[in-house]
PDB file of N, CA, C and O in Angstrom:
ATOM      1  N   UNK A   1       5.038  16.699 -10.507  1.00  0.00           N
ATOM      2  CA  UNK A   1       4.862  15.810 -11.625  1.00  0.00           C
ATOM      3  C   UNK A   1       6.000  14.807 -11.771  1.00  0.00           C
ATOM      4  O   UNK A   1       5.800  13.735 -12.343  1.00  0.00           O
ATOM      5  N   UNK A   2       7.175  15.125 -11.273  1.00  0.00           N
ATOM      6  CA  UNK A   2       8.308  14.208 -11.417  1.00  0.00           C
ATOM      7  C   UNK A   2       7.994  12.847 -10.800  1.00  0.00           C
ATOM      8  O   UNK A   2       8.369  11.816 -11.358  1.00  0.00           O
ATOM      9  N   UNK A   3       7.316  12.833  -9.666  1.00  0.00           N
ATOM     10  CA  UNK A   3       6.974  11.571  -9.017  1.00  0.00           C
ATOM     11  C   UNK A   3       6.046  10.756  -9.903  1.00  0.00           C
ATOM     12  O   UNK A   3       6.230   9.547 -10.045  1.00  0.00           O
ATOM     13  N   UNK A   4       5.062  11.394 -10.495  1.00  0.00           N
ATOM     14  CA  UNK A   4       4.089  10.681 -11.321  1.00  0.00           C
ATOM     15  C   UNK A   4       4.764   9.996 -12.503  1.00  0.00           C
ATOM     16  O   UNK A   4       4.473   8.835 -12.792  1.00  0.00           O
ATOM     17  N   UNK A   5       5.640  10.684 -13.173  1.00  0.00           N
ATOM     18  CA  UNK A   5       6.238  10.134 -14.387  1.00  0.00           C
ATOM     19  C   UNK A   5       7.479   9.297 -14.108  1.00  0.00           C
ATOM     20  O   UNK A   5       7.842   8.449 -14.923  1.00  0.00           O
ATOM     21  N   UNK A   6       8.128   9.518 -12.986  1.00  0.00           N
ATOM     22  CA  UNK A   6       9.369   8.807 -12.718  1.00  0.00           C
ATOM     23  C   UNK A   6       9.243   7.751 -11.654  1.00  0.00           C
ATOM     24  O   UNK A   6       9.140   6.563 -11.961  1.00  0.00           O
ATOM     25  N   UNK A   7       9.249   8.173 -10.400  1.00  0.00           N
ATOM     26  CA  UNK A   7       9.283   7.243  -9.281  1.00  0.00           C
ATOM     27  C   UNK A   7       8.069   6.359  -9.145  1.00  0.00           C
ATOM     28  O   UNK A   7       8.208   5.192  -8.780  1.00  0.00           O
ATOM     29  N   UNK A   8       6.904   6.858  -9.418  1.00  0.00           N
ATOM     30  CA  UNK A   8       5.684   6.075  -9.230  1.00  0.00           C
ATOM     31  C   UNK A   8       5.613   4.890 -10.180  1.00  0.00           C
ATOM     32  O   UNK A   8       5.216   3.798  -9.775  1.00  0.00           O
ATOM     33  N   UNK A   9       5.986   5.084 -11.417  1.00  0.00           N
ATOM     34  CA  UNK A   9       5.850   4.024 -12.414  1.00  0.00           C
ATOM     35  C   UNK A   9       6.579   2.749 -11.990  1.00  0.00           C
ATOM     36  O   UNK A   9       6.084   1.649 -12.233  1.00  0.00           O
ATOM     37  N   UNK A  10       7.723   2.881 -11.374  1.00  0.00           N
ATOM     38  CA  UNK A  10       8.521   1.708 -10.989  1.00  0.00           C
ATOM     39  C   UNK A  10       7.865   0.891  -9.879  1.00  0.00           C
ATOM     40  O   UNK A  10       8.091  -0.315  -9.792  1.00  0.00           O
ATOM     41  N   UNK A  11       7.062   1.522  -9.035  1.00  0.00           N
ATOM     42  CA  UNK A  11       6.471   0.808  -7.895  1.00  0.00           C
ATOM     43  C   UNK A  11       4.950   0.824  -7.891  1.00  0.00           C
ATOM     44  O   UNK A  11       4.339   0.414  -6.904  1.00  0.00           O
ATOM     45  N   UNK A  12       4.327   1.282  -8.961  1.00  0.00           N
ATOM     46  CA  UNK A  12       2.871   1.450  -8.942  1.00  0.00           C
ATOM     47  C   UNK A  12       2.109   0.137  -8.758  1.00  0.00           C
ATOM     48  O   UNK A  12       0.997   0.146  -8.231  1.00  0.00           O
ATOM     49  N   UNK A  13       2.683  -0.986  -9.179  1.00  0.00           N
ATOM     50  CA  UNK A  13       2.000  -2.270  -9.028  1.00  0.00           C
ATOM     51  C   UNK A  13       2.449  -3.054  -7.804  1.00  0.00           C
ATOM     52  O   UNK A  13       2.005  -4.183  -7.595  1.00  0.00           O
ATOM     53  N   UNK A  14       3.313  -2.476  -7.006  1.00  0.00           N
ATOM     54  CA  UNK A  14       3.829  -3.159  -5.820  1.00  0.00           C
ATOM     55  C   UNK A  14       2.909  -2.859  -4.636  1.00  0.00           C
ATOM     56  O   UNK A  14       2.601  -1.694  -4.382  1.00  0.00           O
ATOM     57  N   UNK A  15       2.462  -3.886  -3.907  1.00  0.00           N
ATOM     58  CA  UNK A  15       1.611  -3.627  -2.735  1.00  0.00           C
ATOM     59  C   UNK A  15       2.297  -2.678  -1.744  1.00  0.00           C
ATOM     60  O   UNK A  15       3.512  -2.732  -1.548  1.00  0.00           O
ATOM     61  N   UNK A  16       1.500  -1.823  -1.137  1.00  0.00           N
ATOM     62  CA  UNK A  16       2.054  -0.799  -0.244  1.00  0.00           C
ATOM     63  C   UNK A  16       2.841  -1.393   0.923  1.00  0.00           C
ATOM     64  O   UNK A  16       3.861  -0.832   1.325  1.00  0.00           O
ATOM     65  N   UNK A  17       2.386  -2.514   1.470  1.00  0.00           N
ATOM     66  CA  UNK A  17       3.132  -3.107   2.583  1.00  0.00           C
ATOM     67  C   UNK A  17       4.514  -3.547   2.118  1.00  0.00           C
ATOM     68  O   UNK A  17       5.478  -3.464   2.879  1.00  0.00           O
ATOM     69  N   UNK A  18       4.622  -4.015   0.873  1.00  0.00           N
ATOM     70  CA  UNK A  18       5.926  -4.399   0.347  1.00  0.00           C
ATOM     71  C   UNK A  18       6.796  -3.169   0.091  1.00  0.00           C
ATOM     72  O   UNK A  18       8.008  -3.220   0.297  1.00  0.00           O
ATOM     73  N   UNK A  19       6.196  -2.070  -0.353  1.00  0.00           N
ATOM     74  CA  UNK A  19       6.947  -0.827  -0.556  1.00  0.00           C
ATOM     75  C   UNK A  19       7.584  -0.392   0.761  1.00  0.00           C
ATOM     76  O   UNK A  19       8.747   0.009   0.790  1.00  0.00           O
ATOM     77  N   UNK A  20       6.817  -0.472   1.855  1.00  0.00           N
ATOM     78  CA  UNK A  20       7.371  -0.095   3.155  1.00  0.00           C
ATOM     79  C   UNK A  20       8.498  -1.034   3.571  1.00  0.00           C
ATOM     80  O   UNK A  20       9.519  -0.582   4.088  1.00  0.00           O
ATOM     81  N   UNK A  21       8.321  -2.340   3.350  1.00  0.00           N
ATOM     82  CA  UNK A  21       9.385  -3.305   3.698  1.00  0.00           C
ATOM     83  C   UNK A  21      10.636  -3.074   2.854  1.00  0.00           C
ATOM     84  O   UNK A  21      11.753  -3.122   3.370  1.00  0.00           O
ATOM     85  N   UNK A  22      10.452  -2.823   1.566  1.00  0.00           N
ATOM     86  CA  UNK A  22      11.590  -2.539   0.698  1.00  0.00           C
ATOM     87  C   UNK A  22      12.304  -1.260   1.121  1.00  0.00           C
ATOM     88  O   UNK A  22      13.533  -1.192   1.109  1.00  0.00           O
ATOM     89  N   UNK A  23      11.530  -0.258   1.493  1.00  0.00           N
ATOM     90  CA  UNK A  23      12.117   1.005   1.950  1.00  0.00           C
ATOM     91  C   UNK A  23      12.940   0.804   3.213  1.00  0.00           C
ATOM     92  O   UNK A  23      14.032   1.358   3.345  1.00  0.00           O
ATOM     93  N   UNK A  24      12.421   0.018   4.132  1.00  0.00           N
ATOM     94  CA  UNK A  24      13.158  -0.272   5.360  1.00  0.00           C
ATOM     95  C   UNK A  24      14.444  -1.029   5.051  1.00  0.00           C
ATOM     96  O   UNK A  24      15.488  -0.754   5.643  1.00  0.00           O
ATOM     97  N   UNK A  25      14.369  -1.980   4.127  1.00  0.00           N
ATOM     98  CA  UNK A  25      15.562  -2.737   3.742  1.00  0.00           C
ATOM     99  C   UNK A  25      16.612  -1.809   3.119  1.00  0.00           C
ATOM    100  O   UNK A  25      17.785  -1.860   3.486  1.00  0.00           O
ATOM    101  N   UNK A  26      16.187  -0.971   2.183  1.00  0.00           N
ATOM    102  CA  UNK A  26      17.110  -0.033   1.537  1.00  0.00           C
ATOM    103  C   UNK A  26      17.787   0.833   2.585  1.00  0.00           C
ATOM    104  O   UNK A  26      19.003   1.024   2.544  1.00  0.00           O
ATOM    105  N   UNK A  27      17.016   1.354   3.513  1.00  0.00           N
ATOM    106  CA  UNK A  27      17.586   2.216   4.548  1.00  0.00           C
ATOM    107  C   UNK A  27      18.480   1.451   5.518  1.00  0.00           C
ATOM    108  O   UNK A  27      19.384   2.042   6.108  1.00  0.00           O
ATOM    109  N   UNK A  28      18.253   0.161   5.696  1.00  0.00           N
ATOM    110  CA  UNK A  28      19.117  -0.616   6.584  1.00  0.00           C
ATOM    111  C   UNK A  28      20.508  -0.787   5.975  1.00  0.00           C
ATOM    112  O   UNK A  28      21.492  -0.959   6.694  1.00  0.00           O
ATOM    113  N   UNK A  29      20.579  -0.738   4.664  1.00  0.00           N
ATOM    114  CA  UNK A  29      21.862  -0.887   3.971  1.00  0.00           C
ATOM    115  C   UNK A  29      22.567   0.450   3.820  1.00  0.00           C
ATOM    116  O   UNK A  29      23.785   0.551   3.969  1.00  0.00           O
ATOM    117  N   UNK A  30      21.784   1.465   3.524  1.00  0.00           N
ATOM    118  CA  UNK A  30      22.320   2.825   3.363  1.00  0.00           C
ATOM    119  C   UNK A  30      21.145   3.784   3.460  1.00  0.00           C
ATOM    120  O   UNK A  30      20.279   3.790   2.586  1.00  0.00           O
ATOM    121  N   UNK A  31      21.103   4.594   4.511  1.00  0.00           N
ATOM    122  CA  UNK A  31      19.952   5.482   4.718  1.00  0.00           C
ATOM    123  C   UNK A  31      19.839   6.548   3.621  1.00  0.00           C
ATOM    124  O   UNK A  31      20.577   7.534   3.619  1.00  0.00           O
ATOM    125  N   UNK A  32      18.913   6.332   2.700  1.00  0.00           N
ATOM    126  CA  UNK A  32      18.687   7.294   1.620  1.00  0.00           C
ATOM    127  C   UNK A  32      17.271   7.863   1.642  1.00  0.00           C
ATOM    128  O   UNK A  32      17.009   8.912   1.053  1.00  0.00           O
ATOM    129  N   UNK A  33      16.367   7.173   2.317  1.00  0.00           N
ATOM    130  CA  UNK A  33      14.984   7.652   2.414  1.00  0.00           C
ATOM    131  C   UNK A  33      14.847   8.363   3.752  1.00  0.00           C
ATOM    132  O   UNK A  33      15.082   7.760   4.800  1.00  0.00           O
ATOM    133  N   UNK A  34      14.469   9.642   3.731  1.00  0.00           N
ATOM    134  CA  UNK A  34      14.372  10.405   4.984  1.00  0.00           C
ATOM    135  C   UNK A  34      13.411   9.754   5.980  1.00  0.00           C
ATOM    136  O   UNK A  34      12.375   9.210   5.598  1.00  0.00           O
ATOM    137  N   UNK A  35      13.773   9.820   7.258  1.00  0.00           N
ATOM    138  CA  UNK A  35      12.936   9.253   8.321  1.00  0.00           C
ATOM    139  C   UNK A  35      11.536   9.869   8.289  1.00  0.00           C
ATOM    140  O   UNK A  35      10.543   9.177   8.511  1.00  0.00           O
ATOM    141  N   UNK A  36      11.464  11.171   8.011  1.00  0.00           N
ATOM    142  CA  UNK A  36      10.163  11.847   7.965  1.00  0.00           C
ATOM    143  C   UNK A  36       9.265  11.254   6.876  1.00  0.00           C
ATOM    144  O   UNK A  36       8.047  11.199   7.045  1.00  0.00           O
ATOM    145  N   UNK A  37       9.846  10.818   5.780  1.00  0.00           N
ATOM    146  CA  UNK A  37       9.086  10.186   4.707  1.00  0.00           C
ATOM    147  C   UNK A  37       8.555   8.831   5.161  1.00  0.00           C
ATOM    148  O   UNK A  37       7.414   8.472   4.869  1.00  0.00           O
ATOM    149  N   UNK A  38       9.390   8.083   5.876  1.00  0.00           N
ATOM    150  CA  UNK A  38       8.995   6.756   6.338  1.00  0.00           C
ATOM    151  C   UNK A  38       7.903   6.822   7.404  1.00  0.00           C
ATOM    152  O   UNK A  38       7.080   5.913   7.505  1.00  0.00           O
ATOM    153  N   UNK A  39       7.890   7.880   8.190  1.00  0.00           N
ATOM    154  CA  UNK A  39       6.946   7.987   9.308  1.00  0.00           C
ATOM    155  C   UNK A  39       5.684   8.770   8.961  1.00  0.00           C
ATOM    156  O   UNK A  39       4.723   8.765   9.729  1.00  0.00           O
ATOM    157  N   UNK A  40       5.678   9.439   7.816  1.00  0.00           N
ATOM    158  CA  UNK A  40       4.521  10.249   7.416  1.00  0.00           C
ATOM    159  C   UNK A  40       3.335   9.339   7.118  1.00  0.00           C
ATOM    160  O   UNK A  40       3.487   8.344   6.410  1.00  0.00           O
ATOM    161  N   UNK A  41       2.152   9.664   7.648  1.00  0.00           N
ATOM    162  CA  UNK A  41       0.964   8.856   7.335  1.00  0.00           C
ATOM    163  C   UNK A  41       0.692   8.870   5.833  1.00  0.00           C
ATOM    164  O   UNK A  41       0.811   9.916   5.196  1.00  0.00           O
ATOM    165  N   UNK A  42       0.329   7.727   5.262  1.00  0.00           N
ATOM    166  CA  UNK A  42       0.070   7.669   3.823  1.00  0.00           C
ATOM    167  C   UNK A  42      -1.050   8.618   3.407  1.00  0.00           C
ATOM    168  O   UNK A  42      -2.073   8.737   4.082  1.00  0.00           O
ATOM    169  N   UNK A  43      -0.829   9.286   2.278  1.00  0.00           N
ATOM    170  CA  UNK A  43      -1.827  10.220   1.773  1.00  0.00           C
ATOM    171  C   UNK A  43      -1.634  10.442   0.280  1.00  0.00           C
ATOM    172  O   UNK A  43      -0.507  10.539  -0.206  1.00  0.00           O
ATOM    173  N   UNK A  44      -2.747  10.520  -0.436  1.00  0.00           N
ATOM    174  CA  UNK A  44      -2.696  10.898  -1.844  1.00  0.00           C
ATOM    175  C   UNK A  44      -2.521  12.404  -1.970  1.00  0.00           C
ATOM    176  O   UNK A  44      -2.242  12.913  -3.056  1.00  0.00           O
ATOM    177  N   UNK A  45      -2.684  13.118  -0.858  1.00  0.00           N
ATOM    178  CA  UNK A  45      -2.526  14.572  -0.787  1.00  0.00           C
ATOM    179  C   UNK A  45      -3.396  15.299  -1.813  1.00  0.00           C
ATOM    180  O   UNK A  45      -2.961  16.240  -2.478  1.00  0.00           O
ATOM    181  N   UNK A  46      -4.633  14.829  -1.915  1.00  0.00           N
ATOM    182  CA  UNK A  46      -5.568  15.476  -2.829  1.00  0.00           C
ATOM    183  C   UNK A  46      -6.239  16.688  -2.198  1.00  0.00           C
ATOM    184  O   UNK A  46      -6.755  17.556  -2.901  1.00  0.00           O
ATOM    185  N   UNK A  47      -6.229  16.742  -0.879  1.00  0.00           N
ATOM    186  CA  UNK A  47      -6.765  17.905  -0.168  1.00  0.00           C
ATOM    187  C   UNK A  47      -5.971  18.067   1.129  1.00  0.00           C
ATOM    188  O   UNK A  47      -5.345  17.111   1.585  1.00  0.00           O
ATOM    189  N   UNK A  48      -5.986  19.245   1.724  1.00  0.00           N
ATOM    190  CA  UNK A  48      -5.225  19.467   2.956  1.00  0.00           C
ATOM    191  C   UNK A  48      -5.643  18.502   4.070  1.00  0.00           C
ATOM    192  O   UNK A  48      -6.829  18.230   4.258  1.00  0.00           O
ATOM    193  N   UNK A  49      -4.665  17.998   4.793  1.00  0.00           N
ATOM    194  CA  UNK A  49      -4.871  17.114   5.957  1.00  0.00           C
ATOM    195  C   UNK A  49      -5.568  15.798   5.620  1.00  0.00           C
ATOM    196  O   UNK A  49      -6.069  15.122   6.519  1.00  0.00           O
ATOM    197  N   UNK A  50      -5.608  15.427   4.356  1.00  0.00           N
ATOM    198  CA  UNK A  50      -6.227  14.172   3.952  1.00  0.00           C
ATOM    199  C   UNK A  50      -5.252  13.026   4.187  1.00  0.00           C
ATOM    200  O   UNK A  50      -4.062  13.147   3.894  1.00  0.00           O
ATOM    201  N   UNK A  51      -5.758  11.910   4.717  1.00  0.00           N
ATOM    202  CA  UNK A  51      -4.957  10.712   4.928  1.00  0.00           C
ATOM    203  C   UNK A  51      -5.674   9.528   4.260  1.00  0.00           C
ATOM    204  O   UNK A  51      -6.902   9.492   4.183  1.00  0.00           O
ATOM    205  N   UNK A  52      -4.888   8.575   3.786  1.00  0.00           N
ATOM    206  CA  UNK A  52      -5.489   7.399   3.164  1.00  0.00           C
ATOM    207  C   UNK A  52      -6.437   6.688   4.120  1.00  0.00           C
ATOM    208  O   UNK A  52      -7.461   6.149   3.699  1.00  0.00           O
ATOM    209  N   UNK A  53      -6.099   6.686   5.401  1.00  0.00           N
ATOM    210  CA  UNK A  53      -6.923   5.991   6.402  1.00  0.00           C
ATOM    211  C   UNK A  53      -8.300   6.626   6.575  1.00  0.00           C
ATOM    212  O   UNK A  53      -9.177   6.034   7.203  1.00  0.00           O
ATOM    213  N   UNK A  54      -8.500   7.819   6.027  1.00  0.00           N
ATOM    214  CA  UNK A  54      -9.829   8.451   6.082  1.00  0.00           C
ATOM    215  C   UNK A  54     -10.848   7.685   5.232  1.00  0.00           C
ATOM    216  O   UNK A  54     -12.041   7.686   5.534  1.00  0.00           O
ATOM    217  N   UNK A  55     -10.373   7.038   4.178  1.00  0.00           N
ATOM    218  CA  UNK A  55     -11.292   6.392   3.243  1.00  0.00           C
ATOM    219  C   UNK A  55     -10.931   4.945   2.899  1.00  0.00           C
ATOM    220  O   UNK A  55     -11.696   4.257   2.223  1.00  0.00           O
ATOM    221  N   UNK A  56      -9.777   4.489   3.360  1.00  0.00           N
ATOM    222  CA  UNK A  56      -9.318   3.137   3.037  1.00  0.00           C
ATOM    223  C   UNK A  56      -9.033   2.339   4.296  1.00  0.00           C
ATOM    224  O   UNK A  56      -8.730   2.917   5.340  1.00  0.00           O
ATOM    225  N   UNK A  57      -9.126   1.007   4.212  1.00  0.00           N
ATOM    226  CA  UNK A  57      -8.712   0.185   5.353  1.00  0.00           C
ATOM    227  C   UNK A  57      -7.185   0.229   5.476  1.00  0.00           C
ATOM    228  O   UNK A  57      -6.517   0.715   4.563  1.00  0.00           O
ATOM    229  N   UNK A  58      -6.625  -0.262   6.569  1.00  0.00           N
ATOM    230  CA  UNK A  58      -5.161  -0.319   6.685  1.00  0.00           C
ATOM    231  C   UNK A  58      -4.561  -1.084   5.495  1.00  0.00           C
ATOM    232  O   UNK A  58      -5.197  -1.980   4.940  1.00  0.00           O
ATOM    233  N   UNK A  59      -3.342  -0.724   5.116  1.00  0.00           N
ATOM    234  CA  UNK A  59      -2.721  -1.349   3.954  1.00  0.00           C
ATOM    235  C   UNK A  59      -2.598  -2.867   4.076  1.00  0.00           C
ATOM    236  O   UNK A  59      -2.688  -3.569   3.068  1.00  0.00           O
ATOM    237  N   UNK A  60      -2.395  -3.382   5.273  1.00  0.00           N
ATOM    238  CA  UNK A  60      -2.313  -4.835   5.452  1.00  0.00           C
ATOM    239  C   UNK A  60      -3.611  -5.506   4.989  1.00  0.00           C
ATOM    240  O   UNK A  60      -3.586  -6.577   4.381  1.00  0.00           O
ATOM    241  N   UNK A  61      -4.725  -4.872   5.280  1.00  0.00           N
ATOM    242  CA  UNK A  61      -6.037  -5.388   4.871  1.00  0.00           C
ATOM    243  C   UNK A  61      -6.257  -5.138   3.385  1.00  0.00           C
ATOM    244  O   UNK A  61      -6.662  -6.041   2.653  1.00  0.00           O
ATOM    245  N   UNK A  62      -5.996  -3.932   2.944  1.00  0.00           N
ATOM    246  CA  UNK A  62      -6.216  -3.568   1.545  1.00  0.00           C
ATOM    247  C   UNK A  62      -5.366  -4.411   0.603  1.00  0.00           C
ATOM    248  O   UNK A  62      -5.854  -4.863  -0.433  1.00  0.00           O
ATOM    249  N   UNK A  63      -4.097  -4.625   0.953  1.00  0.00           N
ATOM    250  CA  UNK A  63      -3.220  -5.428   0.096  1.00  0.00           C
ATOM    251  C   UNK A  63      -3.734  -6.854  -0.048  1.00  0.00           C
ATOM    252  O   UNK A  63      -3.635  -7.437  -1.128  1.00  0.00           O
ATOM    253  N   UNK A  64      -4.279  -7.423   1.018  1.00  0.00           N
ATOM    254  CA  UNK A  64      -4.844  -8.776   0.965  1.00  0.00           C
ATOM    255  C   UNK A  64      -6.041  -8.809   0.027  1.00  0.00           C
ATOM    256  O   UNK A  64      -6.165  -9.713  -0.799  1.00  0.00           O
ATOM    257  N   UNK A  65      -6.911  -7.833   0.155  1.00  0.00           N
ATOM    258  CA  UNK A  65      -8.101  -7.763  -0.705  1.00  0.00           C
ATOM    259  C   UNK A  65      -7.692  -7.600  -2.170  1.00  0.00           C
ATOM    260  O   UNK A  65      -8.214  -8.295  -3.042  1.00  0.00           O
ATOM    261  N   UNK A  66      -6.758  -6.681  -2.439  1.00  0.00           N
ATOM    262  CA  UNK A  66      -6.325  -6.449  -3.814  1.00  0.00           C
ATOM    263  C   UNK A  66      -5.629  -7.670  -4.409  1.00  0.00           C
ATOM    264  O   UNK A  66      -5.833  -7.985  -5.581  1.00  0.00           O
ATOM    265  N   UNK A  67      -4.818  -8.354  -3.625  1.00  0.00           N
ATOM    266  CA  UNK A  67      -4.155  -9.562  -4.121  1.00  0.00           C
ATOM    267  C   UNK A  67      -5.181 -10.637  -4.467  1.00  0.00           C
ATOM    268  O   UNK A  67      -5.109 -11.266  -5.522  1.00  0.00           O
ATOM    269  N   UNK A  68      -6.135 -10.837  -3.563  1.00  0.00           N
ATOM    270  CA  UNK A  68      -7.184 -11.829  -3.835  1.00  0.00           C
ATOM    271  C   UNK A  68      -7.958 -11.478  -5.104  1.00  0.00           C
ATOM    272  O   UNK A  68      -8.247 -12.354  -5.918  1.00  0.00           O
ATOM    273  N   UNK A  69      -8.286 -10.226  -5.269  1.00  0.00           N
ATOM    274  CA  UNK A  69      -9.119  -9.790  -6.396  1.00  0.00           C
ATOM    275  C   UNK A  69      -8.342  -9.738  -7.712  1.00  0.00           C
ATOM    276  O   UNK A  69      -8.785 -10.278  -8.725  1.00  0.00           O
ATOM    277  N   UNK A  70      -7.174  -9.080  -7.686  1.00  0.00           N
ATOM    278  CA  UNK A  70      -6.425  -8.844  -8.922  1.00  0.00           C
ATOM    279  C   UNK A  70      -5.529 -10.032  -9.291  1.00  0.00           C
ATOM    280  O   UNK A  70      -5.577 -10.522 -10.419  1.00  0.00           O
ATOM    281  N   UNK A  71      -4.725 -10.483  -8.349  1.00  0.00           N
ATOM    282  CA  UNK A  71      -3.769 -11.550  -8.648  1.00  0.00           C
ATOM    283  C   UNK A  71      -4.437 -12.923  -8.726  1.00  0.00           C
ATOM    284  O   UNK A  71      -4.122 -13.730  -9.600  1.00  0.00           O
ATOM    285  N   UNK A  72      -5.363 -13.175  -7.799  1.00  0.00           N
ATOM    286  CA  UNK A  72      -5.986 -14.500  -7.728  1.00  0.00           C
ATOM    287  C   UNK A  72      -7.351 -14.565  -8.406  1.00  0.00           C
ATOM    288  O   UNK A  72      -7.969 -15.628  -8.466  1.00  0.00           O
ATOM    289  N   UNK A  73      -7.826 -13.409  -8.922  1.00  0.00           N
ATOM    290  CA  UNK A  73      -9.076 -13.334  -9.690  1.00  0.00           C
ATOM    291  C   UNK A  73     -10.283 -13.865  -8.908  1.00  0.00           C
ATOM    292  O   UNK A  73     -11.160 -14.513  -9.478  1.00  0.00           O
ATOM    293  N   UNK A  74     -10.320 -13.590  -7.615  1.00  0.00           N
ATOM    294  CA  UNK A  74     -11.435 -14.054  -6.789  1.00  0.00           C
ATOM    295  C   UNK A  74     -12.583 -13.045  -6.835  1.00  0.00           C
ATOM    296  O   UNK A  74     -12.367 -11.835  -6.900  1.00  0.00           O
ATOM    297  N   UNK A  75     -13.786 -13.563  -6.800  1.00  0.00           N
ATOM    298  CA  UNK A  75     -14.976 -12.715  -6.720  1.00  0.00           C
ATOM    299  C   UNK A  75     -15.153 -12.256  -5.270  1.00  0.00           C
ATOM    300  O   UNK A  75     -14.598 -12.862  -4.354  1.00  0.00           O
ATOM    301  N   UNK A  76     -15.917 -11.201  -5.068  1.00  0.00           N
ATOM    302  CA  UNK A  76     -16.137 -10.666  -3.723  1.00  0.00           C
ATOM    303  C   UNK A  76     -16.722 -11.722  -2.796  1.00  0.00           C
ATOM    304  O   UNK A  76     -16.317 -11.833  -1.639  1.00  0.00           O
ATOM    305  N   UNK A  77     -17.679 -12.498  -3.307  1.00  0.00           N
ATOM    306  CA  UNK A  77     -18.303 -13.535  -2.480  1.00  0.00           C
ATOM    307  C   UNK A  77     -17.274 -14.579  -2.041  1.00  0.00           C
ATOM    308  O   UNK A  77     -17.286 -15.031  -0.896  1.00  0.00           O
ATOM    309  N   UNK A  78     -16.395 -14.950  -2.950  1.00  0.00           N
ATOM    310  CA  UNK A  78     -15.353 -15.928  -2.642  1.00  0.00           C
ATOM    311  C   UNK A  78     -14.362 -15.370  -1.616  1.00  0.00           C
ATOM    312  O   UNK A  78     -13.909 -16.087  -0.724  1.00  0.00           O
ATOM    313  N   UNK A  79     -14.038 -14.098  -1.753  1.00  0.00           N
ATOM    314  CA  UNK A  79     -13.107 -13.477  -0.798  1.00  0.00           C
ATOM    315  C   UNK A  79     -13.737 -13.411   0.586  1.00  0.00           C
ATOM    316  O   UNK A  79     -13.069 -13.688   1.583  1.00  0.00           O
ATOM    317  N   UNK A  80     -15.010 -13.049   0.660  1.00  0.00           N
ATOM    318  CA  UNK A  80     -15.687 -12.984   1.954  1.00  0.00           C
ATOM    319  C   UNK A  80     -15.733 -14.351   2.626  1.00  0.00           C
ATOM    320  O   UNK A  80     -15.659 -14.449   3.851  1.00  0.00           O
ATOM    321  N   UNK A  81     -15.854 -15.398   1.826  1.00  0.00           N
ATOM    322  CA  UNK A  81     -15.964 -16.758   2.366  1.00  0.00           C
ATOM    323  C   UNK A  81     -14.607 -17.345   2.764  1.00  0.00           C
ATOM    324  O   UNK A  81     -14.545 -18.286   3.555  1.00  0.00           O
ATOM    325  N   UNK A  82     -13.535 -16.797   2.221  1.00  0.00           N
ATOM    326  CA  UNK A  82     -12.227 -17.398   2.499  1.00  0.00           C
ATOM    327  C   UNK A  82     -11.745 -17.020   3.897  1.00  0.00           C
ATOM    328  O   UNK A  82     -12.028 -15.937   4.409  1.00  0.00           O
ATOM    329  N   UNK A  83     -11.020 -17.937   4.483  1.00  0.00           N
ATOM    330  CA  UNK A  83     -10.488 -17.718   5.830  1.00  0.00           C
ATOM    331  C   UNK A  83      -9.504 -16.564   5.853  1.00  0.00           C
ATOM    332  O   UNK A  83      -9.464 -15.790   6.810  1.00  0.00           O
ATOM    333  N   UNK A  84      -8.705 -16.447   4.791  1.00  0.00           N
ATOM    334  CA  UNK A  84      -7.666 -15.408   4.707  1.00  0.00           C
ATOM    335  C   UNK A  84      -8.262 -14.012   4.751  1.00  0.00           C
ATOM    336  O   UNK A  84      -7.706 -13.115   5.386  1.00  0.00           O
ATOM    337  N   UNK A  85      -9.399 -13.822   4.073  1.00  0.00           N
ATOM    338  CA  UNK A  85      -9.989 -12.497   3.972  1.00  0.00           C
ATOM    339  C   UNK A  85     -11.076 -12.215   4.983  1.00  0.00           C
ATOM    340  O   UNK A  85     -11.556 -11.085   5.060  1.00  0.00           O
ATOM    341  N   UNK A  86     -11.476 -13.194   5.754  1.00  0.00           N
ATOM    342  CA  UNK A  86     -12.591 -13.041   6.681  1.00  0.00           C
ATOM    343  C   UNK A  86     -12.402 -11.845   7.604  1.00  0.00           C
ATOM    344  O   UNK A  86     -13.327 -11.058   7.807  1.00  0.00           O
ATOM    345  N   UNK A  87     -11.218 -11.711   8.156  1.00  0.00           N
ATOM    346  CA  UNK A  87     -10.966 -10.612   9.094  1.00  0.00           C
ATOM    347  C   UNK A  87     -10.904  -9.249   8.413  1.00  0.00           C
ATOM    348  O   UNK A  87     -10.974  -8.216   9.079  1.00  0.00           O
ATOM    349  N   UNK A  88     -10.773  -9.245   7.091  1.00  0.00           N
ATOM    350  CA  UNK A  88     -10.683  -7.982   6.352  1.00  0.00           C
ATOM    351  C   UNK A  88     -12.021  -7.308   6.171  1.00  0.00           C
ATOM    352  O   UNK A  88     -12.090  -6.088   6.024  1.00  0.00           O
ATOM    353  N   UNK A  89     -13.100  -8.097   6.180  1.00  0.00           N
ATOM    354  CA  UNK A  89     -14.423  -7.564   5.903  1.00  0.00           C
ATOM    355  C   UNK A  89     -15.114  -7.333   7.184  1.00  0.00           C
ATOM    356  O   UNK A  89     -16.259  -6.881   7.195  1.00  0.00           O
TER     357      UNK A  89
END
């Protein structure tokens, strides 16, 4: 529960690809995030051996879709038509 109430809140709105880049930057200055954490496949850990990639596209694709939808308020049809998102669908 500590992660839910503490660590998650600070980064919950940050795209996952940016979280990984920030983590790499932090570790380049002073290694505080364990290598095993950085290399572990993403997972909500809702069931044994579950990985985010089982049900979600890669974060590079997902972050683009979420940014278009949430930040730019684009409709699904508009996202499908845009050059930026074409490869995501």
